[in-house]
N, C-alpha and C positions, 0 to 999 in steps of 0.2 A: 501598459494596459492595452489587450484587444479591441478593437473596436466593436462594440456586438454589430451583427449582423441581423438585420429582422426579417430578411428575405429568408437567409439560410434559416434562421431557427422556423418560419412557417415552414421550410419544405420539410425539415427534420420531423416537424410533430405532423403532416401529414403523413409523413412518408412513413410515420408508428402506427397509422391507423386506415384498417381497411374499409372499414363501417363511413370513412369521413370525416372532416371536423367545421362543426358550426363556425362563424364568426367570433361569436362569443368568447367560446374555448379559444383561440386565439388569440383574442385580446388579453383571456386571461392570464395565457402561456409567457406571449410576451411582458405583460408587466413582473410575473413571477420570474422569469429570466433575467431581467433587465435590470429590474428594480426602479421601475419608469411603469407610468401610466400612461397608457395608450390610449386616443380617442376612437371613438366609431371611425371618422373620415380618415384617422393615419392610417388606421389597418389597411381600409378600403382602398388606398390610396396603394400600399405595398403587394394587395391582392392584386390589384387590376393589372400593375405591373407584372406582376408573375405569370398573370392569368395573356396579357399581354406577349407574352415570349415563351405562352404553349407551355408553361411549365405546369400549370393547374388549371382547373374548372371547377365551374359550380354546378350542382345538382341537387333542384328543390332546397337549396339554403344549406348546403352541406359542400366545401372544399375536398378533392382529390389530384391526386398527382394526372397529369395528361398523359395519355398512352400514345407516345411518339412514333 
């Protein structure tokens, strides 16, 4: 069985939304897809990592893909 990659799942969700995605929706999406309950802090770590790699950005509480 393939290991679930939370960062790829987050990027996939954000890519599917032109209006941005709030962190609460990201948590729900990960919970549903991996059948594991994620905490706010866990998801914050994933988002901070993706933000540090310039893959996502936060604008007024909504997450978007970064334009490189």
